[in-house]
N, C-alpha and C positions, 0 to 999 in steps of 0.2 A: 818652829814648833818645839816644845820642850819635853823633857823626860816625864813620863806619866800621863801625857796627853794621848788623844786618839785621833788618828788621821783617817779620813774617809775620801776615797777617790771615786767620784761619780761620773767620770768621763768614759768614753768608749776606747778601750785599749785592748791589746792582746793579753790573754791570760798570763803569758810569760812575763810581760811587762808588769802586771800586777804582782806576780811572785817576787820580782826583783824589788819592787817598792816595799813589799812586806819585809824582805830581808834588810833593806837599807834602813827602814824605820826601826826595826828591832835592835839594830846596833846602837841606836840612840835612845833606847828605852821607851819607844813610842809604839803603841798598839795600832793596828791597821786593818781596815776593812775595804774591800772593793764593793761599791754600791752604785753601779750604773742604773740608768732609768730609761723607761719608755715614756713617750709623751713629748710634746713640743712647747712652744711659747704659752699657749693658752692653758694647757694643763699645769704648767709650772706656776703661772700667775694665780691659778685657782687652787693650788695645792692638791691637784688631782693626778699626780704622776703615778706610774706603776714602777715600784722600786725593787731592784734585785739586790741581794746582799750575800757576801761570803767572807769567811774568816773565822776567827775564834768565836765559838758560840756564846761564851760569857760576855765578850765585848759586844757582840751583836745585841744581846738582851739589854745591855746597858744603854745602847744608843737607839734601840728600837722605838721608844716614844718620840724621839726627834724625827726619825724617818717617817713614822706614822703621821706626824704633823705636816710633812711635806708631800705625802702621797695618799692615794686612796687605798692602795694595797702594798704590802711589803712581803717579799718572798725570800726565804733563806735557803741558800744552795750548798751549805757545808763549807768545805775547805776553800782557802783563798784561791782566786782565779776562776772559780766556777761561775760566779756572777758575770764576770767579764766574758766567759764563754757563752753563757745564755744570752747576753746582749748581742753578740755576733750572730748567734742562731736567729734571734728575733729580727735583726737588721737584714739578714739574708732573706727572710720571708717578706719583709717590707719591700726590699728592692725588687723581688720577683713579682709581687703584687703590682708595683708601679709599672714594671715592664709589661705585664699582662694587660693592665688598664690601657696603656699607651697603644699597644698593638691592637687591642680590641676596638678602641675608638677610631683609630685610623682605618681599620678594616671596615667598620660600620659606615664611616664617611665615604669610603670608596664604593661601598655597596649601595649608597644612596638612601640609607635608613635615616629616619627622623631621630636625631640624637637625644632629644628630650625624652622620647619614648624609650629609647635604649636605656637611658638612666633610670626611668621608672622601673624597668625590669631589673637592673642592677641593684636597685633599692630593696626589692622584695624577694628575689630568687634565692635559691639555696647556696649560691656562691657569694652572697652579699657580705660586705664588711664596711665598717665606718670609714676606713681608709679609702676604699674604692668609691664610696658614695661622695664623700666630701671633696676628694681630689677630682673625681669625674665632673661634678657640678662646676667646680672652679675652672677646669679646663674649658668647658663649654662656654663659660663667661670670659675666657681668656684672662683669667685672674691667676697670676703666678707670684703673688706676693709671698714672701718667704716665711714659711713655718719651719721647714727643715731644708737647708740649702742643698742644691744639686751637687755642688762641689764637695760638701761634707758626705753626701751619700757615696760619691765616687771614692773618697778617702776611706770610708768604711768598707766599701767593696774590696779595696786592696787589703785591708786587715783580714776580712773574711777569707779571701783567697789564701793568704799566708797561713792562717789558722787551719783551714781545710787541708792544705798541702802538707802541713806538719803531721796531720793525722791520716793522710792518704785517703781522704774522703772526697768523692767526686762532686763537682759543682758545675756541671755543664751549662745549666740555665743561667747561673750567675755570670758566666763568661760572656754570654750574649748581652745581658743587661749592662755589664761593665763596658762593653764595646760601645753601646748606645749612650751610656753616661759620658764616656770619654768624648764621643762625637758632639754631644750637646754642650759640654764644657768648652770644647774647641770652637764652637760656634758663638761663644760669648755669654752663655746662659748660666754659668757656674754659681752666680749669686742669687739666682731666682729659685723658686721652690723646686723641690725634687721632681715634681710633676712636669717640669719643663723638659724632662727626658723625652717627652712626646715630640718636641720640636725637631729632634734629630730624625725621627721616623717620618714626620710630616715633610721634611725636606726631601727625604728619599722617595716618598710616595707622591710628592707634588700636590699635596692638599693641605688645608688648614682646618683642623677640627674646631667647629664653632656652631653653637646653636643657631637655628634659623631666626628665632625670636628670643628676646630676653626671657630667661627661665627663672622660675621661682624655686625656693627650696621645696623638695619633693616631700609631701606629707606622708606619714606612716599609713600604710594601707589598713583599712578598717573593713572587716567582713560584717555585712548586715544580714540578719536573718529575715526571711519573709514572714509576715504575720500568719499565724495559723488560722485557717478558716474553720469556723464551728458551724456545722450543719444543724438544721432544725430537727427537733425530735418529732 
């Protein structure tokens, strides 16, 4: 990269790493933004990523049209490193959602609940999320094709842990998820989707979470009103 150009790092790194990048590029006369993203393969292919950005505001405004071409939303976080921090905050939430989904489905299996009906509730209840619905349905189909690899989630958990420790911010739930991620990777599932985290819990519980029959995509719930009866005059 040459003097006068702009470097953009869209990977998941520690904020301190991003700051070192900015300093190194500045010595070469290169402007720098950290711009990690949320979304996986499909969102990337469809230019539907959610993009975070931080660094010099004037440089951000210059490259904003490019970022908008790559994603459906772009969010500016101010000084360099803040976007990297937000990425780790988001990945913390994702890891805990995946852990909660795995624990919940294993518990439902052990309780003898119909898992297709369980997922119908997950689809419509107030704790619903696209991540829970899509991964839950795939788990029931035993589909662990990779969207975001389990091994990468474990790597990110390590980054989150370092970041949180540097700020003395407690992360007790992440430590539980990290333990199960480590176990699942040790079992050989590191290249599968992050939802394969459940396989560590299945092994411990002695069950396999699987739909009793092939399930279809759960349609969005529709509320129908009863027709109003009109009495005779």
